[in-house]
N, C-alpha and C positions, 0 to 999 in steps of 0.2 A: 483513539484519536487519529491513529493512522488512516483507518478505514473512513472517517468523516472527512479527512483531508482528501483522501482519494476521490471520494464522492463530489465533493465540491470542485475539484479540479477536472474531473472525467469530462465535462462538457467542453473544455478548454483546450484539452491535449490528451494524448494518449497515455492511459494509466494502467500500470500492472502493479497490483499488491502482492508483496512477498511476506510471508509470515510463517511462524513455527506452531501455531495454535491448530491442530488439524480440524477440529470441530468448526472453527470459523472459516477455513480456507474451503471446507466442504459446503458449508452454507452459502457462502458467497459464489461457488462454482454451480449451484443449484437454484438459486433464487436471487432476485435483487435485493440489495440493501433497503432495509425499510427505516426511514427517518421519520420520527413523529416530533414535530416542532412545539414549542410551548404554547403556541396559539391554537394548537389542534390540528393544524393542516399536516398532511402527510406526504412523503416523497418516496417513490421507489427508484433506485438507482442501481442499473446492472454493472457490475465491475467484474474485471479479469483478475483472478488470484490465483497464486500457486505457492506451493511450499518447497519447490524443486527449481533451483535456479538454472538448471538445465533446460527448462522450458521458457526462459527469459531471454529476450534479444538484448543486445548491448545498449545502455541507457545514457542519456544526456545528463539527467538530474535524478539524484537519489535523495528523496525527502526521508529521512531516518527518524523514526518516532517511537522507540521502544521504552520500556521501563528503564530506569537509569542504569540498573545493573546488568542490562542487555545491549547497552550502546556499543561496547567495543565488538561484541559479536556480530551486531548488526552492521557495523561499519565494514567489518572484514568480509561479511556476506555482500555488501554493496560493491565492495572494491572488485570482486570477481566479475561483475557486468558492467562496471561503470566504464564508459569510453575514457580513452586517455585524455582528452581534453573536458571530460565531464566534471560536474560540480556535485558535492555531496553536502547536504544541510542537515544539521540534527537540532531538534527542539526537545526541551525537557520540561 
């Protein structure tokens, strides 16, 4: 879900995806995200992704979309790079 949100937001703003699934991060770093829509059309969206918060600039908005049991960990990660006047949003 987070990757899809990132893909849809990327034409509108600077997006950096952070995740803990190494295979997904590696795939996004080496090829654009491939979206196949129900009507059959396809979209390829290049995204920046990392599993290392040291590579992330301070952020204005954190959109937190993990599995429910990982929300606290994801919020703690976001707090490390969220600007003091930033906003965190979580969706389950």
